[in-house]
N, C-alpha and C positions, 0 to 999 in steps of 0.2 A: 450490527456491523459491516461497513463496508470498506473496501482500500482501490483506492486507484495506482493500480503500480504501472511503472515501467520497467519491460525484464525483453533483456536482450534473449539473444541463439547462445546456447553453451558452446563454449570454444570462443567466444568473437574477441576480437583485439585487447589488452586494456587501454590501448589507447583512445581504443572507441567512446570503448565502457565510460573511461574519463568526462571526453568529451559530451555523450548524450549527459551524465551527472550536473557537470556543471552546468549544462544548457534547465535542465528539470531543476535545479537550482536557481538559476535567475528567474525564471518561469515565476515557480512558488514563494519566489525573494516579493514578488509584484503585491502591492496593497491590496490590487481589485481583487485582482488573482487571489488571492490570501483570504483577504475579507469572501469574495463569495463564496467559498468553497468554506469555511468557518460558518458562513449565516448561514448555508444548507444544511449544518450538521456536517462537515465532514470534516475533522479535526486535518491540521496540516501538521504530518510528518515527514521528515523526510531522510532517511535513512535510506541504507545498502544493504547489497550482498549478505553474507549470513546473519544480518541484522533482520532483517526483511521475510528474510523464511524460517528465522526464527516467530518474529511477531505473528507470521502469519501460521503458522502451527498452534500456538498458544490460540490463538481465537478462535480455530479449526475447532477443536480439541472444547476447548467452552462451551462453546454454543450446539458443537454436537451433544455437548451431556443435556444441557436446559432443550434442545428438539428432543430427545426421547424423552426427559423426565416430561413433557406437554403431550407426546405421544401425536408427533407433530407430523405429518403425513408430505408428500410430493407427490403432486398430481401431473 
C-alpha cells in the first residue's frame, strides 16, 4: 500500500489550504492523471484533514501487524 499525500505545515492559513485542496482536486479530476495513477495501482481517494490522518493511521496499524507476523525486517 502506498499513499500520495500533499501536506502543509501546521498553522497553514485556511485560505491557502483551501486553494491547494482545490488545485489538487482539479489535477486528480484530469482523466489522464487519474488513469495513469489507477493503471499503476494507485487508487485515487481525494480526502483531506482528519479523514486522511485516520486513513493513514489505520493503514499503518494494519500493515504493522502484517509485517510483524511475517517477521519482516528493515535492512
